[in-house]
C-alpha positions as CSV (number, residue, x, y, z in Angstrom):
1,M,5.9,16.3,-26.3
2,R,6.5,19.5,-26.0
3,S,6.6,21.3,-22.7
4,K,4.1,24.0,-21.4
5,K,4.6,27.7,-21.3
6,K,4.7,28.8,-17.8
7,V,2.7,31.9,-16.9
8,L,3.1,33.8,-13.8
9,I,0.7,36.1,-12.5
10,T,1.1,38.6,-10.1
11,F,-1.7,40.7,-8.3
12,L,-2.1,42.9,-5.0
13,G,-5.1,41.2,-4.4
14,N,-7.3,37.7,-3.7
15,I,-8.0,35.9,-7.3
16,H,-11.0,34.4,-5.6
17,Y,-12.8,37.6,-5.5
18,D,-11.1,39.0,-8.8
19,T,-13.4,38.3,-12.0
20,R,-10.4,39.1,-14.4
21,C,-7.7,37.8,-12.2
22,K,-9.8,34.2,-12.0
23,N,-10.9,34.3,-15.9
24,L,-7.8,34.8,-16.9
25,F,-5.8,31.9,-14.9
26,D,-8.8,29.7,-16.1
27,T,-8.6,30.7,-19.4
28,L,-4.5,30.0,-19.7
29,T,-4.8,27.2,-17.7
30,A,-7.5,25.5,-20.1
31,N,-5.1,26.6,-23.4
32,N,-2.4,24.5,-21.9
33,F,-0.1,26.9,-20.1
34,N,1.1,25.7,-17.2
35,V,0.0,29.1,-14.6
36,N,0.5,29.9,-11.2
37,F,-0.8,32.6,-9.4
38,I,1.0,34.9,-6.3
39,G,-1.5,37.3,-4.4
40,F,-2.6,38.7,-1.2
41,D,-5.3,39.5,1.5
42,W,-5.8,41.7,4.0
43,L,-9.5,42.1,4.0
44,T,-11.2,38.3,4.6
45,N,-11.5,37.8,7.8
46,G,-10.1,34.6,9.5
47,F,-8.1,34.1,5.7
48,I,-5.3,31.7,6.3
49,N,-2.2,31.4,3.6
50,E,-2.7,29.5,0.5
51,T,0.2,27.6,-1.5
52,G,0.6,26.1,-4.6
53,N,-0.5,26.9,-8.3
54,I,-2.3,30.0,-6.5
55,S,0.0,31.2,-4.0
56,I,-2.2,34.0,-1.5
57,Y,-0.6,35.8,1.4
58,K,-2.6,37.0,4.1
59,L,-1.1,41.1,4.5
60,K,-2.2,43.3,7.9
61,K,-2.8,46.9,7.6
62,G,-1.2,49.0,10.6
63,Y,-1.3,53.1,11.0
64,L,1.7,53.3,8.7
65,S,1.5,50.2,6.7
66,I,5.4,49.5,6.4
67,S,5.1,45.4,7.7
68,F,2.2,45.7,4.8
69,Y,4.3,46.6,2.0
70,L,7.5,44.7,3.5
71,K,5.7,41.5,3.6
72,F,4.0,42.2,0.3
73,T,7.6,43.0,-1.3
74,W,9.3,40.1,0.2
75,Y,6.9,37.9,-0.6
76,L,6.9,39.0,-4.4
77,L,10.4,39.1,-4.6
78,I,10.8,35.4,-4.0
79,K,8.4,34.5,-6.3
80,L,10.1,36.4,-9.0
81,I,13.4,35.7,-8.5
82,T,12.4,31.7,-8.4
83,T,9.9,31.4,-11.2
84,K,11.0,29.8,-14.5
85,A,8.3,31.5,-16.5
86,S,8.8,32.9,-19.7
87,I,5.6,35.1,-19.7
88,I,4.8,37.5,-16.4
89,F,1.6,39.3,-16.0
90,A,1.5,42.5,-13.9
91,E,-2.1,42.7,-13.0
92,D,-1.6,45.9,-10.9
93,I,0.6,49.3,-10.9
94,Y,1.6,48.0,-7.4
95,T,3.3,44.4,-8.9
96,L,4.8,46.1,-12.0
97,P,8.2,47.4,-10.8
98,L,9.5,44.3,-9.4
99,T,7.4,42.2,-12.2
100,V,9.5,44.4,-14.8
101,I,12.9,44.6,-13.2
102,F,12.8,40.8,-12.9
103,G,11.2,40.1,-16.1
104,K,13.9,41.6,-17.8
105,I,16.6,39.8,-16.0
106,K,15.1,36.5,-17.0
107,R,14.1,37.3,-20.8
108,A,10.4,37.0,-19.8
109,T,7.7,38.5,-22.1
110,I,5.8,41.1,-20.1
111,Y,2.1,42.3,-19.2
112,Y,1.1,45.3,-17.6
113,D,-2.8,44.9,-16.8
114,S,-3.7,48.3,-16.5
115,R,-7.1,48.0,-15.5
116,E,-7.6,51.2,-13.8
117,L,-5.6,54.5,-14.4
118,F,-3.8,54.0,-11.7
119,G,-2.6,57.4,-11.7
120,Y,-6.0,59.1,-11.6
121,L,-7.8,57.3,-9.3
122,A,-10.2,59.1,-7.1
123,G,-8.6,57.8,-4.0
124,L,-5.6,59.9,-4.8
125,K,-7.2,63.3,-5.5
126,E,-6.4,64.2,-2.2
127,K,-3.4,62.6,-1.7
128,R,-0.9,64.7,-4.3
129,S,2.3,62.9,-3.6
130,K,1.2,59.5,-4.0
131,Q,-0.6,60.6,-6.9
132,T,2.5,62.1,-8.1
133,F,4.5,58.9,-7.2
134,W,2.3,56.5,-8.8
135,K,2.2,58.5,-11.9
136,W,5.8,58.6,-12.1
137,I,6.3,54.7,-11.3
138,E,3.9,54.0,-14.4
139,K,5.4,56.3,-16.4
140,F,8.9,55.2,-16.7
141,F,8.1,51.3,-16.1
142,I,4.9,51.3,-18.8
143,K,7.7,51.5,-21.5
144,K,9.2,48.6,-20.4
145,V,6.4,45.8,-20.7
146,D,5.9,44.0,-23.6
147,N,1.9,44.6,-23.8
148,V,-0.4,46.8,-21.8
149,L,-3.6,45.3,-21.2
150,V,-6.5,48.1,-21.4
151,T,-10.7,47.7,-20.3
152,G,-11.7,49.7,-22.7
153,P,-11.4,52.0,-25.6
154,M,-10.9,55.4,-23.7
155,D,-8.2,54.2,-21.3
156,A,-6.4,52.7,-24.8
157,E,-6.3,56.2,-26.1
158,F,-5.6,58.1,-23.2
159,L,-2.4,55.7,-22.6
160,K,-1.4,56.2,-26.2
161,K,-1.2,60.1,-25.7
162,E,0.0,60.0,-22.0
163,Y,3.1,58.0,-22.4
164,K,3.2,57.5,-26.2
165,I,3.0,53.8,-26.3
166,K,1.1,51.8,-29.1
167,N,1.4,48.0,-27.6
168,L,-2.2,48.2,-26.0
169,V,-4.5,45.1,-26.1
170,L,-8.2,45.4,-25.2
171,L,-9.8,43.2,-22.5
172,R,-12.7,44.4,-21.0
173,N,-13.9,43.2,-17.8
174,L,-16.8,40.3,-19.2
175,P,-17.9,37.6,-17.4
176,R,-17.6,34.1,-18.6
177,Y,-20.9,32.8,-20.7
178,Y,-23.9,31.1,-19.1
179,K,-27.2,31.0,-18.9
180,P,-28.3,32.5,-15.6
181,E,-30.4,30.2,-13.7
182,L,-31.8,30.9,-9.9
183,K,-29.4,29.4,-7.6
184,L,-30.6,31.3,-4.6
185,D,-33.5,32.9,-4.4
186,L,-32.6,36.5,-2.6
187,R,-36.1,37.0,-1.3
188,S,-36.2,33.7,0.6
189,H,-32.7,33.9,1.8
190,L,-33.0,37.5,3.0
191,Q,-37.2,36.9,4.0
192,I,-38.0,40.1,1.7
193,D,-41.3,40.8,0.8
194,K,-42.0,39.0,-2.5
195,L,-44.0,42.2,-3.8
196,K,-40.6,44.4,-3.3
197,K,-38.2,45.0,-6.4
198,I,-34.7,44.0,-5.8
199,I,-32.1,46.7,-6.7
200,L,-28.5,45.3,-6.8
201,Y,-25.2,46.5,-6.4
202,Q,-22.4,44.2,-6.7
203,G,-18.9,44.7,-6.1
204,V,-16.4,46.3,-3.9
205,L,-17.6,49.3,-1.7
206,V,-15.6,52.4,-2.2
207,K,-16.5,55.8,-2.4
208,G,-17.6,57.0,-5.5
209,R,-19.6,54.1,-6.5
210,G,-23.2,55.2,-5.7
211,V,-24.1,53.4,-3.2
212,E,-25.2,56.6,-1.1
213,K,-26.7,58.0,-3.8
214,I,-29.4,54.8,-3.9
215,F,-29.7,55.4,0.2
216,S,-30.3,59.0,-0.7
217,V,-33.4,57.8,-2.7
218,L,-34.4,54.7,-1.4
219,N,-36.9,56.4,1.1
220,Q,-38.8,57.6,-2.1
221,L,-39.0,54.3,-3.7
222,P,-41.3,52.1,-1.2
223,D,-41.5,49.3,-3.3
224,N,-38.0,48.6,-3.8
225,V,-35.1,47.3,-1.5
226,F,-31.5,47.6,-1.7
227,V,-29.2,44.6,-1.7
228,I,-25.4,44.8,-1.7
229,A,-23.3,42.0,-2.8
230,G,-19.5,43.2,-1.6
231,G,-17.7,44.2,0.9
232,G,-14.3,46.1,1.6
233,E,-12.7,48.5,3.8
234,F,-15.8,50.7,3.4
235,E,-18.4,48.1,4.4
236,Q,-18.9,49.3,8.2
237,H,-19.2,52.8,7.2
238,Y,-22.2,52.0,4.7
239,R,-23.6,49.8,7.3
240,K,-23.6,52.9,9.4
241,L,-24.5,55.4,7.0
242,S,-27.8,53.4,5.9
243,E,-28.6,53.6,9.8
244,E,-27.7,57.3,10.1
245,M,-29.9,57.7,6.7
246,K,-32.8,56.0,8.2
247,V,-33.1,53.0,5.4
248,A,-30.9,50.1,7.0
249,D,-34.8,48.4,7.3
250,K,-34.7,48.2,3.4
251,V,-30.9,47.5,3.1
252,F,-29.6,44.3,3.1
253,F,-25.7,43.2,3.1
254,L,-24.7,40.3,1.6
255,G,-20.2,40.8,2.5
256,K,-17.7,39.5,0.2
257,L,-18.8,36.8,-2.6
258,T,-16.6,34.6,-4.4
259,Q,-16.7,34.5,-8.1
260,D,-18.3,31.4,-7.8
261,E,-20.9,32.4,-5.9
262,L,-21.5,35.9,-7.4
263,P,-23.7,34.5,-10.2
264,K,-25.8,32.2,-8.4
265,I,-27.5,35.5,-7.2
266,T,-27.4,38.1,-9.4
267,A,-30.3,36.8,-11.6
268,S,-32.3,37.3,-8.6
269,A,-32.1,40.8,-8.4
270,D,-34.6,43.3,-10.4
271,I,-32.3,46.2,-11.4
272,G,-28.5,46.3,-11.3
273,V,-27.2,49.7,-10.3
274,S,-23.9,51.2,-11.6
275,L,-24.0,54.6,-10.6
276,I,-20.4,56.0,-10.7
277,E,-19.5,59.3,-9.6
278,N,-17.8,61.7,-11.9
279,L,-14.8,62.2,-9.0
280,S,-11.5,61.5,-11.7
281,I,-10.5,60.8,-14.6
282,S,-10.4,57.0,-14.2
283,Y,-13.4,56.7,-12.8
284,Y,-15.1,58.9,-15.9
285,H,-13.5,56.3,-18.3
286,A,-15.6,53.5,-15.8
287,L,-16.5,50.4,-17.9
288,P,-17.0,48.3,-14.5
289,N,-17.4,44.2,-14.9
290,K,-20.4,44.7,-12.6
291,L,-22.3,46.3,-15.8
292,F,-21.4,43.0,-17.7
293,E,-22.6,40.8,-14.8
294,Y,-26.0,42.4,-14.8
295,I,-26.3,42.0,-18.2
296,M,-25.2,38.2,-18.4
297,A,-27.8,37.4,-15.9
298,E,-30.7,39.3,-17.7
299,V,-30.7,42.1,-15.5
300,P,-31.7,45.4,-16.7
301,V,-29.6,48.0,-15.7
302,V,-29.3,52.0,-14.6
303,V,-25.9,53.5,-14.7
304,S,-24.6,56.9,-14.5
305,N,-24.1,58.3,-17.9
306,L,-20.2,58.3,-18.2
307,P,-19.4,57.9,-21.8
308,Q,-18.4,54.0,-22.1
309,M,-20.9,52.7,-19.6
310,K,-23.8,54.9,-21.3
311,E,-22.5,53.6,-24.9
312,I,-22.7,49.9,-23.8
313,V,-26.2,50.4,-22.4
314,E,-27.7,52.2,-25.6
315,K,-25.9,50.4,-28.4
316,Y,-27.9,46.9,-26.5
317,D,-30.9,48.6,-25.2
318,V,-30.2,47.0,-21.5
319,G,-31.5,50.0,-19.5
320,Y,-30.9,53.4,-18.8
321,S,-28.2,55.8,-18.1
322,V,-28.4,58.7,-15.9
323,E,-27.4,62.1,-14.6
324,F,-25.5,61.2,-11.4
325,D,-26.7,64.5,-9.5
326,D,-30.3,64.2,-10.5
327,D,-32.2,62.1,-8.0
328,S,-35.3,62.4,-9.5
329,E,-34.5,60.9,-13.1
330,I,-32.9,58.1,-10.7
331,I,-36.0,57.7,-9.2
332,S,-38.4,58.0,-12.3
333,T,-35.9,56.1,-13.8
334,L,-36.0,52.9,-11.2
335,K,-39.8,53.4,-10.9
336,K,-40.1,53.3,-14.9
337,L,-38.2,49.8,-15.0
338,T,-40.0,48.3,-12.4
339,E,-43.5,49.2,-13.0
340,D,-43.8,48.5,-16.8
341,S,-43.5,45.4,-17.1
342,G,-43.6,45.1,-20.9
343,L,-41.0,47.6,-21.0
344,Y,-38.8,45.8,-18.5
345,E,-39.3,42.4,-20.5
346,R,-38.3,44.0,-23.5
347,K,-34.6,45.4,-21.6
348,K,-34.2,41.7,-20.2
349,Q,-34.7,40.4,-23.6
350,N,-32.2,42.6,-24.9
351,C,-29.7,41.6,-22.2
352,Q,-30.1,37.9,-23.0
353,I,-29.4,38.8,-26.8
354,A,-26.2,41.0,-25.7
355,S,-24.8,38.5,-23.5
356,Q,-24.2,36.5,-26.8
357,E,-21.4,39.0,-27.6
358,L,-20.3,40.8,-23.9
359,N,-18.8,37.8,-22.8
360,W,-15.3,36.8,-21.9
361,E,-14.8,33.5,-24.3
362,K,-15.0,36.1,-27.2
363,E,-13.4,39.0,-25.7
364,V,-9.9,37.1,-24.4
365,T,-9.6,35.6,-28.3
366,T,-7.3,38.7,-29.3
367,L,-5.0,38.6,-26.2
368,L,-5.0,34.4,-26.7
369,K,-3.4,35.4,-30.4
370,T,-1.1,38.0,-28.5
371,I,0.0,35.3,-26.4
372,N,0.8,32.5,-29.0
């Protein structure tokens, strides 16, 4: 009997809160690979280290973050030195350099997941030295890997031109296929009036993702409430902001949810939003997993009219794209979706049809062919 191929997935994050890593780990395991994961967590309160096939180590971010990076480097180094994996995934730019160095030493096949255009993140816009550093890191190491995973066609074209590479594999952030069912009724759970419509944002809370934008229009939507399913370093900032903008009574924070918990609540919403601001090339190319998770849960969407999101929404007719800076358009679109029941049901039905195509099981086949 042939032994299973060994795979190692490296990631500066927690697999339990990352759809992409979780789906990759589960799929490779189901396809008879012996998979190990090493990740890190510095955001979950009370988190303790996990070890085994899934190893997650607690990190602490201080003012200078020196101990954070030293500890991260140490744990990753030990894992890469001791692994016998013949296939190694660097799931972000932070794990890329060490993964390439030790992957080459061990003659492993190396995959780099360019899940973001890391040198062009919105958060680096005002940090030129950091931005230059990560651009250099990516430019040098991306040419050393065997295959580069991308989350959208525009990212693929950008990386081809930027780094003169061809070994790209499209792997969009699609959820596993499931038939939505109400496992946690948000109205009962959060004591929301049954006549109110629920606008849902799910995902990490960071600036430029449209949370503040919904706050700014919420008082002009008397029949709507806003539920936020996600956490992150900016959670307290947004809690405070909701009070300052006098919408706290209409905003509900669920905190961080695992990938197993999220699908249980998504179907409770009436509208899913992904109003990403055009702050960087990476944001301009946005094609986030939340968009596809809403569609899978048969929840019509309202997204900013950035090209890749707009294309999906219009192709499958599952909602509307709007101009991020046009508050009146956002308000009228949200009202139109919630007040016209016939229109809403058509969009909902289109979500159900689209989900049969926009799912992880269909998307991952190209990657599996590459690996096998």
